[in-house]
N, CA, C and O atoms as CSV, one atom per row, in Angstrom:
chain,resi,resn,atom,element,x,y,z
A,1,MET,N,N,38.903,6.038,46.680
A,1,MET,CA,C,39.339,5.595,45.365
A,1,MET,C,C,40.823,5.212,45.459
A,1,MET,O,O,41.606,5.918,46.094
A,2,GLU,N,N,41.205,4.103,44.831
A,2,GLU,CA,C,42.591,3.657,44.825
A,2,GLU,C,C,43.449,4.640,44.069
A,2,GLU,O,O,42.982,5.256,43.111
A,3,PRO,N,N,44.714,4.805,44.482
A,3,PRO,CA,C,45.585,5.779,43.801
A,3,PRO,C,C,45.775,5.548,42.318
A,3,PRO,O,O,45.841,6.507,41.549
A,4,ASP,N,N,45.869,4.254,41.886
A,4,ASP,CA,C,46.095,3.991,40.476
A,4,ASP,C,C,44.816,3.724,39.701
A,4,ASP,O,O,44.867,3.450,38.501
A,5,ALA,N,N,43.676,3.798,40.362
A,5,ALA,CA,C,42.398,3.574,39.678
A,5,ALA,C,C,42.085,4.779,38.823
A,5,ALA,O,O,42.336,5.912,39.235
A,6,PRO,N,N,41.533,4.553,37.622
A,6,PRO,CA,C,41.217,5.689,36.759
A,6,PRO,C,C,40.032,6.498,37.312
A,6,PRO,O,O,39.120,5.963,37.943
A,7,ARG,N,N,40.086,7.758,37.058
A,7,ARG,CA,C,38.952,8.620,37.447
A,7,ARG,C,C,37.789,8.301,36.517
A,7,ARG,O,O,38.012,7.933,35.364
A,8,PRO,N,N,36.559,8.432,36.988
A,8,PRO,CA,C,35.405,8.108,36.158
A,8,PRO,C,C,35.389,8.849,34.824
A,8,PRO,O,O,34.849,8.317,33.854
A,9,SER,N,N,35.949,10.035,34.730
A,9,SER,CA,C,35.914,10.797,33.495
A,9,SER,C,C,37.037,10.414,32.519
A,9,SER,O,O,37.031,10.855,31.370
A,10,GLU,N,N,38.013,9.585,32.978
A,10,GLU,CA,C,39.138,9.210,32.113
A,10,GLU,C,C,38.760,8.020,31.238
A,10,GLU,O,O,38.116,7.080,31.705
A,11,ALA,N,N,39.152,8.060,29.997
A,11,ALA,CA,C,38.931,6.930,29.092
A,11,ALA,C,C,39.944,5.833,29.408
A,11,ALA,O,O,41.111,6.119,29.675
A,12,LEU,N,N,39.508,4.606,29.378
A,12,LEU,CA,C,40.413,3.495,29.610
A,12,LEU,C,C,40.902,2.981,28.258
A,12,LEU,O,O,40.169,3.022,27.270
A,13,HIS,N,N,42.150,2.493,28.220
A,13,HIS,CA,C,42.755,1.989,26.983
A,13,HIS,C,C,43.129,0.526,27.201
A,13,HIS,O,O,43.641,0.145,28.255
A,14,TYR,N,N,42.861,-0.283,26.175
A,14,TYR,CA,C,43.156,-1.697,26.238
A,14,TYR,C,C,43.902,-2.117,24.990
A,14,TYR,O,O,43.752,-1.510,23.930
A,15,LYS,N,N,44.710,-3.165,25.123
A,15,LYS,CA,C,45.459,-3.723,23.991
A,15,LYS,C,C,45.168,-5.207,23.903
A,15,LYS,O,O,45.147,-5.908,24.914
A,16,LEU,N,N,44.941,-5.684,22.677
A,16,LEU,CA,C,44.681,-7.090,22.451
A,16,LEU,C,C,45.957,-7.886,22.565
A,16,LEU,O,O,46.948,-7.575,21.904
A,17,TYR,N,N,45.945,-8.943,23.424
A,17,TYR,CA,C,47.097,-9.781,23.622
A,17,TYR,C,C,46.862,-11.238,23.206
A,17,TYR,O,O,47.825,-11.996,23.092
A,18,GLY,N,N,45.634,-11.639,22.982
A,18,GLY,CA,C,45.403,-13.024,22.604
A,18,GLY,C,C,44.029,-13.232,21.976
A,18,GLY,O,O,43.053,-12.561,22.313
A,19,VAL,N,N,43.991,-14.183,21.057
A,19,VAL,CA,C,42.725,-14.547,20.412
A,19,VAL,C,C,42.678,-16.093,20.416
A,19,VAL,O,O,43.531,-16.763,19.833
A,20,LEU,N,N,41.657,-16.620,21.090
A,20,LEU,CA,C,41.432,-18.065,21.083
A,20,LEU,C,C,40.379,-18.361,20.030
A,20,LEU,O,O,39.315,-17.743,20.010
A,21,TYR,N,N,40.686,-19.322,19.145
A,21,TYR,CA,C,39.806,-19.662,18.051
A,21,TYR,C,C,39.228,-21.058,18.228
A,21,TYR,O,O,39.860,-21.950,18.795
A,22,HIS,N,N,38.030,-21.217,17.735
A,22,HIS,CA,C,37.445,-22.541,17.625
A,22,HIS,C,C,37.282,-22.893,16.175
A,22,HIS,O,O,36.783,-22.077,15.400
A,23,HIS,N,N,37.686,-24.087,15.776
A,23,HIS,CA,C,37.525,-24.603,14.433
A,23,HIS,C,C,36.589,-25.796,14.517
A,23,HIS,O,O,36.929,-26.793,15.154
A,24,GLY,N,N,35.445,-25.725,13.904
A,24,GLY,CA,C,34.513,-26.836,13.944
A,24,GLY,C,C,33.070,-26.401,13.990
A,24,GLY,O,O,32.769,-25.208,13.974
A,25,GLN,N,N,32.184,-27.365,14.045
A,25,GLN,CA,C,30.744,-27.102,13.984
A,25,GLN,C,C,30.126,-26.756,15.324
A,25,GLN,O,O,29.158,-25.998,15.369
A,26,SER,N,N,30.662,-27.294,16.432
A,26,SER,CA,C,30.070,-27.017,17.746
A,26,SER,C,C,31.166,-26.977,18.796
A,26,SER,O,O,32.283,-27.434,18.555
A,27,ALA,N,N,30.841,-26.424,19.976
A,27,ALA,CA,C,31.830,-26.260,21.041
A,27,ALA,C,C,32.301,-27.606,21.594
A,27,ALA,O,O,33.402,-27.693,22.136
A,28,ASP,N,N,31.489,-28.651,21.466
A,28,ASP,CA,C,31.909,-29.948,22.015
A,28,ASP,C,C,32.659,-30.802,20.975
A,28,ASP,O,O,33.033,-31.938,21.265
A,29,SER,N,N,32.871,-30.273,19.801
A,29,SER,CA,C,33.699,-30.971,18.825
A,29,SER,C,C,34.502,-29.925,18.074
A,29,SER,O,O,34.159,-28.743,18.083
A,30,GLY,N,N,35.541,-30.350,17.443
A,30,GLY,CA,C,36.370,-29.409,16.703
A,30,GLY,C,C,37.741,-29.297,17.343
A,30,GLY,O,O,38.243,-30.226,17.975
A,31,HIS,N,N,38.330,-28.117,17.153
A,31,HIS,CA,C,39.725,-27.929,17.540
A,31,HIS,C,C,39.901,-26.467,17.977
A,31,HIS,O,O,39.254,-25.580,17.421
A,32,TYR,N,N,40.756,-26.211,18.953
A,32,TYR,CA,C,41.027,-24.862,19.428
A,32,TYR,C,C,42.483,-24.515,19.151
A,32,TYR,O,O,43.370,-25.349,19.330
A,33,THR,N,N,42.731,-23.259,18.706
A,33,THR,CA,C,44.078,-22.734,18.548
A,33,THR,C,C,44.090,-21.326,19.141
A,33,THR,O,O,43.036,-20.768,19.445
A,34,VAL,N,N,45.269,-20.759,19.302
A,34,VAL,CA,C,45.372,-19.423,19.883
A,34,VAL,C,C,46.478,-18.629,19.188
A,34,VAL,O,O,47.516,-19.179,18.819
A,35,ASP,N,N,46.240,-17.334,19.016
A,35,ASP,CA,C,47.243,-16.395,18.594
A,35,ASP,C,C,47.558,-15.482,19.783
A,35,ASP,O,O,46.641,-14.932,20.394
A,36,VAL,N,N,48.829,-15.315,20.116
A,36,VAL,CA,C,49.215,-14.494,21.241
A,36,VAL,C,C,50.263,-13.471,20.831
A,36,VAL,O,O,51.119,-13.745,19.989
A,37,LEU,N,N,50.188,-12.297,21.431
A,37,LEU,CA,C,51.193,-11.249,21.199
A,37,LEU,C,C,52.368,-11.515,22.128
A,37,LEU,O,O,52.196,-11.660,23.338
A,38,HIS,N,N,53.561,-11.579,21.550
A,38,HIS,CA,C,54.757,-11.863,22.314
A,38,HIS,C,C,55.685,-10.670,22.195
A,38,HIS,O,O,55.802,-10.095,21.113
A,39,PRO,N,N,56.368,-10.269,23.308
A,39,PRO,CA,C,57.221,-9.091,23.241
A,39,PRO,C,C,58.331,-9.204,22.224
A,39,PRO,O,O,58.743,-8.187,21.668
A,40,ASN,N,N,58.836,-10.402,21.954
A,40,ASN,CA,C,59.911,-10.587,20.967
A,40,ASN,C,C,59.474,-11.576,19.911
A,40,ASN,O,O,60.301,-12.325,19.391
A,41,GLY,N,N,58.219,-11.596,19.587
A,41,GLY,CA,C,57.665,-12.566,18.671
A,41,GLY,C,C,58.204,-12.463,17.265
A,41,GLY,O,O,58.143,-13.431,16.508
A,42,ASP,N,N,58.737,-11.297,16.896
A,42,ASP,CA,C,59.266,-11.173,15.534
A,42,ASP,C,C,60.712,-11.646,15.457
A,42,ASP,O,O,61.351,-11.507,14.414
A,43,GLY,N,N,61.234,-12.201,16.541
A,43,GLY,CA,C,62.612,-12.715,16.553
A,43,GLY,C,C,63.641,-11.648,16.811
A,43,GLY,O,O,64.840,-11.904,16.700
A,44,GLY,N,N,63.201,-10.455,17.154
A,44,GLY,CA,C,64.172,-9.390,17.340
A,44,GLY,C,C,63.747,-8.392,18.391
A,44,GLY,O,O,63.648,-8.728,19.571
A,45,THR,N,N,63.500,-7.186,17.976
A,45,THR,CA,C,63.351,-6.096,18.907
A,45,THR,C,C,61.932,-5.673,19.254
A,45,THR,O,O,61.718,-4.939,20.219
A,46,GLY,N,N,60.963,-6.133,18.469
A,46,GLY,CA,C,59.596,-5.648,18.702
A,46,GLY,C,C,58.628,-6.764,18.988
A,46,GLY,O,O,59.003,-7.930,19.113
A,47,GLU,N,N,57.367,-6.379,19.089
A,47,GLU,CA,C,56.320,-7.355,19.344
A,47,GLU,C,C,55.971,-8.106,18.072
A,47,GLU,O,O,56.147,-7.608,16.960
A,48,GLY,N,N,55.480,-9.299,18.266
A,48,GLY,CA,C,55.027,-10.091,17.143
A,48,GLY,C,C,54.007,-11.116,17.610
A,48,GLY,O,O,53.964,-11.487,18.783
A,49,TRP,N,N,53.191,-11.562,16.673
A,49,TRP,CA,C,52.158,-12.550,16.991
A,49,TRP,C,C,52.678,-13.957,16.737
A,49,TRP,O,O,53.390,-14.212,15.766
A,50,LEU,N,N,52.295,-14.886,17.655
A,50,LEU,CA,C,52.622,-16.295,17.526
A,50,LEU,C,C,51.310,-17.079,17.473
A,50,LEU,O,O,50.349,-16.777,18.180
A,51,HIS,N,N,51.308,-18.099,16.606
A,51,HIS,CA,C,50.164,-18.989,16.488
A,51,HIS,C,C,50.527,-20.299,17.206
A,51,HIS,O,O,51.576,-20.888,16.945
A,52,ILE,N,N,49.653,-20.740,18.104
A,52,ILE,CA,C,49.899,-21.975,18.852
A,52,ILE,C,C,48.797,-22.962,18.524
A,52,ILE,O,O,47.611,-22.689,18.711
A,53,ASP,N,N,49.219,-24.119,18.029
A,53,ASP,CA,C,48.289,-25.182,17.628
A,53,ASP,C,C,48.865,-26.485,18.188
A,53,ASP,O,O,49.813,-27.049,17.642
A,54,ASN,N,N,48.277,-26.939,19.275
A,54,ASN,CA,C,48.799,-28.108,20.005
A,54,ASN,C,C,50.241,-27.864,20.383
A,54,ASN,O,O,50.519,-26.954,21.163
A,55,GLU,N,N,51.174,-28.647,19.857
A,55,GLU,CA,C,52.564,-28.490,20.237
A,55,GLU,C,C,53.350,-27.597,19.265
A,55,GLU,O,O,54.531,-27.337,19.495
A,56,ALA,N,N,52.724,-27.134,18.205
A,56,ALA,CA,C,53.402,-26.337,17.201
A,56,ALA,C,C,53.214,-24.831,17.489
A,56,ALA,O,O,52.103,-24.357,17.724
A,57,VAL,N,N,54.318,-24.119,17.461
A,57,VAL,CA,C,54.306,-22.650,17.620
A,57,VAL,C,C,54.977,-22.048,16.419
A,57,VAL,O,O,56.088,-22.437,16.058
A,58,SER,N,N,54.301,-21.087,15.786
A,58,SER,CA,C,54.874,-20.468,14.589
A,58,SER,C,C,54.501,-18.994,14.548
A,58,SER,O,O,53.460,-18.601,15.074
A,59,PRO,N,N,55.353,-18.165,13.917
A,59,PRO,CA,C,55.013,-16.753,13.784
A,59,PRO,C,C,53.796,-16.603,12.877
A,59,PRO,O,O,53.578,-17.409,11.973
A,60,VAL,N,N,53.022,-15.579,13.128
A,60,VAL,CA,C,51.876,-15.267,12.313
A,60,VAL,C,C,51.838,-13.763,12.078
A,60,VAL,O,O,52.188,-12.985,12.966
A,61,ARG,N,N,51.420,-13.357,10.902
A,61,ARG,CA,C,51.401,-11.954,10.546
A,61,ARG,C,C,50.241,-11.252,11.257
A,61,ARG,O,O,49.197,-11.858,11.501
A,62,HIS,N,N,50.425,-10.003,11.578
A,62,HIS,CA,C,49.397,-9.166,12.182
A,62,HIS,C,C,48.109,-9.226,11.364
A,62,HIS,O,O,47.013,-9.295,11.920
A,63,GLU,N,N,48.250,-9.199,10.046
A,63,GLU,CA,C,47.111,-9.225,9.135
A,63,GLU,C,C,46.323,-10.539,9.244
A,63,GLU,O,O,45.117,-10.558,9.001
A,64,ASP,N,N,46.996,-11.625,9.605
A,64,ASP,CA,C,46.307,-12.911,9.750
A,64,ASP,C,C,45.580,-13.019,11.068
A,64,ASP,O,O,44.613,-13.774,11.171
A,65,VAL,N,N,46.012,-12.291,12.079
A,65,VAL,CA,C,45.283,-12.284,13.372
A,65,VAL,C,C,43.994,-11.477,13.190
A,65,VAL,O,O,42.925,-11.897,13.631
A,66,PHE,N,N,44.101,-10.335,12.548
A,66,PHE,CA,C,42.960,-9.452,12.342
A,66,PHE,C,C,42.438,-9.690,10.909
A,66,PHE,O,O,42.569,-8.841,10.027
A,67,CYS,N,N,41.849,-10.870,10.720
A,67,CYS,CA,C,41.459,-11.316,9.401
A,67,CYS,C,C,40.006,-10.987,9.098
A,67,CYS,O,O,39.257,-10.508,9.949
A,68,ASP,N,N,39.638,-11.262,7.858
A,68,ASP,CA,C,38.265,-11.113,7.391
A,68,ASP,C,C,37.531,-12.409,7.745
A,68,ASP,O,O,37.628,-13.393,7.012
A,69,THR,N,N,36.795,-12.416,8.868
A,69,THR,CA,C,36.165,-13.625,9.360
A,69,THR,C,C,35.061,-14.145,8.423
A,69,THR,O,O,34.651,-15.300,8.540
A,70,GLU,N,N,34.591,-13.327,7.520
A,70,GLU,CA,C,33.556,-13.772,6.591
A,70,GLU,C,C,34.102,-14.857,5.656
A,70,GLU,O,O,33.345,-15.705,5.184
A,71,HIS,N,N,35.401,-14.831,5.389
A,71,HIS,CA,C,36.026,-15.780,4.462
A,71,HIS,C,C,37.027,-16.692,5.190
A,71,HIS,O,O,37.929,-17.241,4.556
A,72,ASP,N,N,36.881,-16.855,6.483
A,72,ASP,CA,C,37.824,-17.651,7.265
A,72,ASP,C,C,37.016,-18.655,8.110
A,72,ASP,O,O,35.957,-18.319,8.642
A,73,GLU,N,N,37.520,-19.861,8.221
A,73,GLU,CA,C,36.809,-20.895,8.971
A,73,GLU,C,C,36.938,-20.711,10.481
A,73,GLU,O,O,36.150,-21.274,11.240
A,74,ARG,N,N,37.905,-19.944,10.917
A,74,ARG,CA,C,38.073,-19.753,12.352
A,74,ARG,C,C,36.948,-18.898,12.935
A,74,ARG,O,O,36.387,-18.033,12.262
A,75,CYS,N,N,36.646,-19.157,14.160
A,75,CYS,CA,C,35.654,-18.339,14.869
A,75,CYS,C,C,36.329,-17.887,16.168
A,75,CYS,O,O,36.710,-18.721,16.989
A,76,ALA,N,N,36.478,-16.586,16.357
A,76,ALA,CA,C,37.086,-16.074,17.593
A,76,ALA,C,C,36.161,-16.460,18.739
A,76,ALA,O,O,34.989,-16.083,18.754
A,77,TYR,N,N,36.682,-17.200,19.680
A,77,TYR,CA,C,35.933,-17.727,20.812
A,77,TYR,C,C,36.127,-16.876,22.059
A,77,TYR,O,O,35.208,-16.693,22.857
A,78,LEU,N,N,37.366,-16.352,22.210
A,78,LEU,CA,C,37.691,-15.554,23.373
A,78,LEU,C,C,38.761,-14.554,22.997
A,78,LEU,O,O,39.735,-14.913,22.336
A,79,LEU,N,N,38.601,-13.308,23.401
A,79,LEU,CA,C,39.583,-12.254,23.164
A,79,LEU,C,C,40.189,-11.881,24.515
A,79,LEU,O,O,39.461,-11.748,25.498
A,80,VAL,N,N,41.508,-11.710,24.578
A,80,VAL,CA,C,42.198,-11.391,25.821
A,80,VAL,C,C,42.808,-9.990,25.665
A,80,VAL,O,O,43.652,-9.758,24.800
A,81,TYR,N,N,42.366,-9.071,26.516
A,81,TYR,CA,C,42.849,-7.699,26.512
A,81,TYR,C,C,43.526,-7.402,27.845
A,81,TYR,O,O,43.177,-7.988,28.870
A,82,CYS,N,N,44.498,-6.489,27.827
A,82,CYS,CA,C,45.097,-5.950,29.037
A,82,CYS,C,C,44.947,-4.436,28.998
A,82,CYS,O,O,45.095,-3.804,27.953
A,83,ARG,N,N,44.650,-3.872,30.163
A,83,ARG,CA,C,44.546,-2.428,30.229
A,83,ARG,C,C,45.942,-1.813,30.143
A,83,ARG,O,O,46.869,-2.272,30.811
A,84,THR,N,N,46.084,-0.791,29.333
A,84,THR,CA,C,47.377,-0.120,29.148
A,84,THR,C,C,47.345,1.216,29.840
A,84,THR,O,O,46.273,1.775,30.074
A,85,PRO,N,N,48.522,1.741,30.174
A,85,PRO,CA,C,48.527,3.071,30.813
A,85,PRO,C,C,47.905,4.137,29.937
A,85,PRO,O,O,48.080,4.125,28.718
A,86,THR,N,N,47.199,5.036,30.531
A,86,THR,CA,C,46.583,6.159,29.812
A,86,THR,C,C,47.661,7.222,29.592
A,86,THR,O,O,48.379,7.595,30.521
A,87,GLU,N,N,47.762,7.697,28.367
A,87,GLU,CA,C,48.748,8.752,28.078
A,87,GLU,C,C,48.245,10.052,28.696
A,87,GLU,O,O,47.057,10.376,28.690
A,88,THR,N,N,49.239,10.780,29.235
A,88,THR,CA,C,48.885,12.080,29.856
A,88,THR,C,C,49.380,13.229,29.062
A,88,THR,O,O,49.169,14.380,29.443
């Protein structure tokens, strides 16, 4: 077993870093955008979400990334997670 590999009994922890959205009726038509977590996305000291749409980049609220998809036209197409250190 690798030294930094988790033991089978340890729970793994992940953090969401990106959401790729599809806007449209089918995968071969429509438009794609992405929300990404940036270390200084709030313009200062903490993390913040950024919305990227073609060449435009703008801040987006946490609440807008984790939205009510029943009332939103976006469809999450791909979620990007990174494994985080397990607290001891």
